[in-house]
Each structure stands twice: as structure tokens, then as C-alpha cells.
N, CA, C and O of each residue as an XYZ file, in Angstrom:
484
protein
N       8.663   -127.209     38.158
C       9.054   -128.343     38.977
C      10.336   -127.997     39.721
O      11.277   -127.456     39.140
N      10.365   -128.303     40.972
C      11.547   -128.051     41.796
C      12.263   -129.375     42.037
O      11.640   -130.377     42.387
N      13.557   -129.363     41.847
C      14.382   -130.549     42.055
C      14.328   -130.951     43.523
O      14.361   -130.091     44.403
N      14.247   -132.214     43.787
C      14.199   -132.739     45.147
C      15.378   -132.198     45.969
O      16.530   -132.267     45.541
N      15.072   -131.667     47.137
C      16.112   -131.137     48.016
C      16.394   -129.656     47.814
O      17.119   -129.050     48.602
N      15.835   -129.076     46.779
C      16.023   -127.644     46.521
C      14.940   -126.862     47.240
O      13.890   -127.408     47.580
N      15.196   -125.583     47.471
C      14.225   -124.696     48.088
C      13.759   -123.688     47.044
O      14.552   -123.210     46.233
N      12.481   -123.372     47.071
C      11.949   -122.375     46.165
C      12.211   -120.989     46.747
O      12.075   -120.781     47.953
N      12.585   -120.048     45.894
C      12.841   -118.687     46.343
C      12.716   -117.718     45.196
O      12.421   -118.102     44.064
N      12.942   -116.470     45.499
C      12.966   -115.436     44.470
C      14.377   -114.892     44.383
O      15.163   -115.014     45.323
N      14.689   -114.296     43.257
C      16.064   -113.855     43.027
C      16.536   -112.838     44.060
O      17.726   -112.759     44.366
N      15.583   -112.049     44.603
C      15.943   -111.066     45.617
C      16.458   -111.714     46.904
O      17.053   -111.031     47.738
N      16.240   -113.021     47.077
C      16.777   -113.735     48.228
C      18.292   -113.834     48.179
O      18.938   -114.017     49.210
N      18.859   -113.715     46.991
C      20.304   -113.920     46.848
C      21.023   -112.777     46.145
O      22.244   -112.817     45.993
N      20.269   -111.740     45.707
C      20.908   -110.670     44.932
C      20.099   -109.382     45.010
O      18.945   -109.381     45.438
N      20.724   -108.291     44.591
C      20.059   -107.004     44.449
C      19.549   -106.908     43.025
O      20.298   -107.162     42.082
N      18.267   -106.540     42.851
C      17.659   -106.467     41.528
C      16.985   -105.106     41.370
O      16.299   -104.645     42.282
N      17.179   -104.457     40.211
C      16.460   -103.211     39.921
C      16.387   -103.003     38.416
O      16.995   -103.738     37.638
N      15.632   -101.988     38.025
C      15.445   -101.686     36.601
C      16.396   -100.602     36.129
O      17.057    -99.940     36.929
N      16.455   -100.434     34.819
C      17.271    -99.394     34.210
C      16.476    -98.123     34.009
O      15.404    -97.950     34.588
N      17.003    -97.239     33.190
C      16.345    -95.978     32.901
C      16.706    -95.500     31.511
O      17.765    -95.839     30.983
N      15.828    -94.715     30.925
C      16.051    -94.205     29.580
C      15.923    -92.685     29.569
O      14.864    -92.157     29.909
N      16.977    -91.973     29.187
C      16.865    -90.524     29.043
C      15.855    -90.176     27.952
O      15.651    -90.958     27.024
N      15.234    -89.028     28.056
C      14.234    -88.600     27.082
C      14.802    -88.615     25.660
O      15.869    -88.060     25.398
N      14.081    -89.246     24.769
C      14.463    -89.268     23.350
C      14.167    -87.914     22.695
O      14.667    -87.624     21.608
N      13.358    -87.094     23.355
C      13.005    -85.776     22.814
C      14.136    -84.767     22.998
O      14.159    -83.729     22.338
N      15.071    -85.073     23.893
C      16.164    -84.156     24.196
C      17.436    -84.630     23.493
O      18.117    -85.537     23.972
N      17.750    -84.009     22.353
C      18.913    -84.420     21.553
C      20.221    -84.338     22.326
O      21.132    -85.129     22.086
N      20.323    -83.389     23.253
C      21.580    -83.219     23.997
C      21.871    -84.417     24.905
O      22.988    -84.545     25.407
N      20.905    -85.278     25.122
C      21.128    -86.480     25.923
C      21.731    -87.614     25.096
O      22.268    -88.573     25.650
N      21.642    -87.501     23.767
C      22.037    -88.607     22.894
C      23.119    -88.261     21.883
O      24.003    -89.080     21.632
N      23.073    -87.087     21.305
C      24.028    -86.731     20.250
C      25.432    -86.600     20.828
O      25.647    -85.891     21.811
N      26.372    -87.285     20.213
C      27.784    -87.308     20.630
C      27.981    -87.930     22.013
O      28.962    -87.630     22.693
N      27.062    -88.788     22.427
C      27.200    -89.455     23.716
C      28.360    -90.439     23.718
O      28.696    -91.019     22.685
N      28.961    -90.621     24.869
C      30.100    -91.538     25.015
C      29.844    -92.657     26.027
O      30.629    -93.600     26.116
N      28.756    -92.559     26.786
C      28.475    -93.541     27.829
C      27.637    -94.673     27.243
O      26.529    -94.429     26.767
N      28.140    -95.900     27.267
C      27.408    -97.029     26.693
C      26.032    -97.199     27.329
O      25.887    -97.129     28.549
N      25.014    -97.424     26.480
C      23.630    -97.626     26.922
C      23.111    -98.894     26.265
O      22.982    -98.955     25.042
N      22.810    -99.909     27.072
C      22.426   -101.235     26.597
C      20.921   -101.292     26.315
O      20.111   -100.901     27.156
N      20.554   -101.781     25.126
C      19.156   -102.022     24.801
C      18.839   -103.500     25.042
O      19.746   -104.323     25.162
N      17.561   -103.827     25.110
C      17.183   -105.222     25.323
C      17.656   -106.118     24.181
O      17.921   -107.302     24.392
N      17.762   -105.566     22.979
C      18.231   -106.362     21.833
C      19.687   -106.804     22.000
O      20.113   -107.775     21.373
N      20.445   -106.109     22.830
C      21.854   -106.448     23.036
C      22.055   -107.449     24.175
O      23.169   -107.919     24.405
N      20.987   -107.768     24.876
C      21.041   -108.726     25.981
C      20.738   -110.103     25.404
O      19.580   -110.506     25.287
N      21.803   -110.815     25.048
C      21.592   -112.120     24.417
C      22.744   -113.089     24.680
O      23.632   -113.280     23.850
N      22.692   -113.681     25.851
C      23.587   -114.781     26.219
C      25.051   -114.559     25.864
O      25.634   -115.344     25.117
N      25.627   -113.529     26.375
C      27.027   -113.271     26.125
C      27.531   -112.161     27.022
O      26.866   -111.752     27.974
N      28.719   -111.683     26.700
C      29.328   -110.572     27.426
C      29.209   -109.330     26.550
O      29.613   -109.345     25.387
N      28.662   -108.275     27.099
C      28.492   -107.017     26.367
C      29.757   -106.188     26.534
O      30.104   -105.782     27.643
N      30.446   -105.941     25.418
C      31.692   -105.177     25.460
C      31.579   -103.830     24.751
O      32.501   -103.016     24.813
N      30.456   -103.593     24.080
C      30.179   -102.312     23.436
C      28.678   -102.243     23.195
O      27.989   -103.263     23.220
N      28.178   -101.040     22.961
C      26.752   -100.857     22.713
C      26.543   -100.047     21.443
O      27.405    -99.267     21.039
N      25.389   -100.241     20.821
C      25.060    -99.483     19.613
C      24.710    -98.040     19.923
O      24.920    -97.154     19.095
N      24.179    -97.801     21.111
C      23.780    -96.450     21.490
C      24.584    -95.978     22.687
O      25.003    -96.770     23.531
N      24.791    -94.663     22.741
C      25.524    -94.058     23.850
C      24.787    -92.785     24.249
O      24.141    -92.147     23.417
N      24.888    -92.416     25.536
C      24.274    -91.173     25.978
C      25.360    -90.222     26.478
O      26.515    -90.606     26.657
N      24.956    -88.978     26.697
C      25.876    -87.953     27.187
C      25.825    -87.883     28.718
O      24.938    -88.460     29.346
N      26.785    -87.173     29.303
C      26.777    -86.916     30.744
C      25.479    -86.202     31.138
O      24.906    -86.484     32.190
N      25.024    -85.283     30.293
C      23.783    -84.555     30.567
C      22.595    -85.520     30.617
O      21.719    -85.391     31.472
N      22.573    -86.470     29.712
C      21.514    -87.476     29.714
C      21.532    -88.317     30.978
O      20.482    -88.660     31.522
N      22.731    -88.646     31.441
C      22.872    -89.414     32.678
C      22.364    -88.611     33.873
O      21.631    -89.134     34.712
N      22.753    -87.347     33.946
C      22.382    -86.496     35.082
C      20.891    -86.183     35.120
O      20.342    -85.966     36.200
N      20.229    -86.154     33.977
C      18.832    -85.729     33.906
C      17.870    -86.875     33.615
O      16.848    -86.680     32.957
N      18.189    -88.050     34.097
C      17.308    -89.208     33.897
C      17.463    -90.156     35.074
O      18.283    -89.931     35.964
N      16.674    -91.207     35.069
C      16.777    -92.223     36.126
C      17.825    -93.284     35.782
O      17.991    -94.258     36.517
N      18.523    -93.097     34.676
C      19.552    -94.060     34.261
C      20.684    -94.095     35.295
O      21.055    -93.070     35.866
N      21.215    -95.281     35.518
C      22.318    -95.464     36.449
C      23.423    -96.246     35.754
O      23.162    -97.132     34.941
N      24.657    -95.901     36.091
C      25.810    -96.597     35.528
C      26.070    -97.857     36.344
O      26.146    -97.805     37.571
N      26.205    -98.991     35.656
C      26.443   -100.258     36.332
C      27.819   -100.800     35.977
O      28.287   -100.635     34.850
N      28.463   -101.446     36.941
C      29.835   -101.924     36.731
C      29.917   -103.196     35.886
O      28.930   -103.899     35.669
N      31.133   -103.455     35.424
C      31.426   -104.731     34.776
C      30.949   -105.851     35.691
O      30.869   -105.687     36.908
N      30.639   -106.975     35.093
C      30.211   -108.191     35.790
C      28.738   -108.166     36.196
O      28.234   -109.169     36.701
N      28.031   -107.047     35.990
C      26.607   -107.007     36.300
C      25.868   -107.919     35.332
O      26.142   -107.901     34.132
N      24.945   -108.708     35.835
C      24.121   -109.585     35.014
C      22.849   -108.827     34.626
O      22.194   -108.234     35.483
N      22.500   -108.847     33.340
C      21.295   -108.185     32.843
C      20.308   -109.224     32.326
O      20.698   -110.273     31.813
N      19.016   -108.910     32.472
C      17.969   -109.769     31.916
C      16.944   -108.890     31.216
O      16.466   -107.907     31.782
N      16.608   -109.252     29.973
C      15.567   -108.540     29.231
C      14.210   -108.956     29.787
O      13.884   -110.143     29.822
N      13.426   -107.977     30.219
C      12.146   -108.274     30.853
C      10.978   -108.273     29.876
O       9.939   -108.867     30.165
N      11.123   -107.630     28.746
C      10.043   -107.511     27.775
C      10.581   -107.803     26.395
O      11.793   -107.881     26.194
N       9.690   -107.962     25.452
C      10.109   -108.141     24.075
C       9.355   -109.269     23.395
O       8.698   -110.091     24.035
N       9.471   -109.276     22.110
C       8.829   -110.289     21.286
C       9.823   -111.418     21.018
O      11.035   -111.203     21.040
N       9.321   -112.583     20.773
C      10.169   -113.698     20.346
C      11.270   -114.034     21.318
O      11.006   -114.400     22.463
N      12.505   -113.910     20.869
C      13.654   -114.342     21.651
C      14.152   -113.317     22.668
O      14.988   -113.663     23.503
N      13.681   -112.089     22.636
C      14.229   -111.042     23.503
C      13.920   -111.274     24.982
O      14.839   -111.304     25.800
N      12.672   -111.436     25.333
C      12.263   -111.573     26.734
C      12.939   -112.782     27.375
O      12.910   -113.887     26.833
N      13.539   -112.555     28.527
C      14.173   -113.637     29.269
C      15.645   -113.852     28.942
O      16.318   -114.621     29.629
N      16.152   -113.199     27.923
C      17.572   -113.333     27.589
C      18.427   -112.687     28.676
O      18.006   -111.720     29.312
N      19.603   -113.213     28.883
C      20.536   -112.666     29.864
C      21.880   -112.390     29.221
O      22.221   -112.969     28.189
N      22.641   -111.499     29.843
C      24.002   -111.197     29.408
C      24.753   -110.608     30.593
O      24.151   -110.204     31.588
N      26.058   -110.566     30.473
C      26.902   -109.983     31.511
C      27.601   -108.758     30.930
O      28.057   -108.779     29.787
N      27.682   -107.698     31.718
C      28.409   -106.516     31.272
C      29.907   -106.777     31.338
O      30.435   -107.195     32.369
N      30.578   -106.527     30.226
C      32.033   -106.585     30.178
C      32.625   -105.190     30.251
O      33.842   -105.010     30.193
N      31.739   -104.198     30.378
C      32.111   -102.784     30.463
C      31.154   -102.109     31.455
O      30.105   -102.661     31.787
N      31.523   -100.918     31.920
C      30.556   -100.110     32.652
C      29.530    -99.614     31.654
O      29.898    -99.190     30.559
N      28.265    -99.655     31.999
C      27.236    -99.232     31.049
C      25.939    -98.884     31.769
O      25.709    -99.270     32.915
N      25.108    -98.143     31.055
C      23.734    -97.865     31.461
C      22.874    -98.884     30.752
O      23.335    -99.561     29.832
N      21.609    -99.002     31.176
C      20.764    -99.953     30.484
C      19.330    -99.462     30.381
O      18.871    -98.645     31.179
N      18.655    -99.969     29.404
C      17.263    -99.655     29.089
C      16.377    -99.993     30.282
O      16.677   -100.925     31.029
N      15.282    -99.241     30.473
C      14.398    -99.511     31.606
C      13.678   -100.843     31.493
O      13.097   -101.307     32.474
N      13.701   -101.462     30.337
C      13.042   -102.757     30.178
C      13.980   -103.930     30.431
O      13.707   -105.064     30.038
N      15.097   -103.630     31.099
C      15.978   -104.710     31.551
C      16.079   -104.625     33.066
O      15.892   -103.561     33.657
N      16.369   -105.733     33.668
C      16.651   -105.786     35.102
C      18.121   -106.125     35.245
O      18.712   -106.784     34.390
N      18.692   -105.669     36.330
C      20.069   -106.060     36.590
C      20.105   -106.881     37.865
O      19.249   -106.738     38.738
N      21.094   -107.731     37.959
C      21.310   -108.548     39.147
C      22.727   -108.275     39.599
O      23.687   -108.575     38.889
N      22.851   -107.703     40.785
C      24.176   -107.389     41.326
C      24.290   -107.937     42.736
O      23.294   -108.263     43.381
N      25.489   -108.026     43.182
C      25.785   -108.468     44.539
C      25.212   -109.860     44.786
O      24.820   -110.202     45.902
N      25.174   -110.649     43.721
C      24.677   -111.997     43.918
C      25.746   -112.825     44.618
O      26.942   -112.586     44.455
N      25.307   -113.777     45.381
C      26.192   -114.583     46.190
C      26.122   -116.031     45.690
O      25.261   -116.801     46.115
N      27.028   -116.386     44.793
C      27.009   -117.718     44.190
C      27.160   -118.820     45.235
O      26.532   -119.872     45.115
N      27.978   -118.596     46.251
C      28.130   -119.615     47.297
C      26.803   -119.861     48.004
O      26.464   -120.998     48.331
N      26.051   -118.773     48.240
C      24.746   -118.918     48.883
C      23.784   -119.676     47.973
O      23.015   -120.517     48.438
N      23.828   -119.379     46.681
C      22.963   -120.073     45.727
C      23.260   -121.567     45.759
O      22.341   -122.381     45.849
N      24.525   -121.927     45.686
C      24.899   -123.339     45.667
C      24.578   -124.026     46.988
O      24.130   -125.172     47.001
N      24.805   -123.329     48.097
C      24.536   -123.901     49.415
C      23.043   -124.136     49.625
O      22.643   -125.162     50.176
N      22.219   -123.181     49.184
C      20.786   -123.290     49.402
C      20.078   -124.110     48.334
O      18.912   -124.468     48.500
N      20.772   -124.413     47.237
C      20.148   -125.130     46.118
C      18.842   -124.474     45.703
O      17.801   -125.128     45.638
N      18.903   -123.189     45.424
C      17.706   -122.426     45.077
C      17.221   -122.719     43.679
O      18.013   -122.865     42.747
N      15.926   -122.801     43.542
C      15.255   -122.803     42.247
C      14.632   -121.417     42.139
O      13.669   -121.120     42.846
N      15.163   -120.566     41.272
C      14.769   -119.170     41.220
C      13.532   -118.977     40.353
O      13.454   -119.483     39.233
N      12.569   -118.238     40.890
C      11.380   -117.824     40.130
C      11.541   -116.371     39.776
O      11.859   -115.555     40.641
N      11.327   -116.028     38.518
C      11.464   -114.636     38.078
C      10.116   -114.133     37.612
O       9.998   -112.980     37.197
């Protein structure tokens, strides 16, 4: 249901959206002694992410589709059982993220409020 006076749209109308990436789990040099925070979907749960359980190495970053995202990036878990799918969080640190999350960057809150968008995901 759309609130009276609102316009229906998609999130790409107001922000940049893309997926994450995961370095190969078969390559130990991508994970062992890693220092770069890597967010899993389990860590995306209505809050600010200030640390991650897993970290990757520079080699893992260079040899995968993973991208480093800045603080303030909004993440959404796209898959998962139970409570995982649809959860959102904000990065409080620079971090990489799992390919099963989407990020929302360069969103324009003034545009959202002005257009009264009802976002479909």
C-alpha cells in the first residue's frame, strides 16, 4: 500500500546500489592473518557495524570482486533464513561485504523526503 500523495519508485531512483564480493575460501592467503574487515549477512542487523568477525588480506581484496566501502554505507542482507533477509545496518568503519548483501550509497535524503518515495526492494 502506498501512502496517499507518495510516489512509487525503486531504490535506484535515489541511490547507488550494488552487491558485495567474497574472496575464494579455497585460498588461505586471502583469509589467514587478514586485517580488512569483511561483513557477513549475519552481522547486518539494525545497527552500526564497528568491527567484523572475519577479515581478509590485501591479496584477497586484489584477487576478488570484493570492494572496500566507506563509513556511513547502508547495507541490506538480501538472502538468509528467518531474521537475516531484509535486515539493514550502517557501516561505522571501512569494510568489505559478503556478496549476499547490497549496499546503498550516495543516497539523497532530501530527495527522498521531497518526493515522498515508497521504496520497493
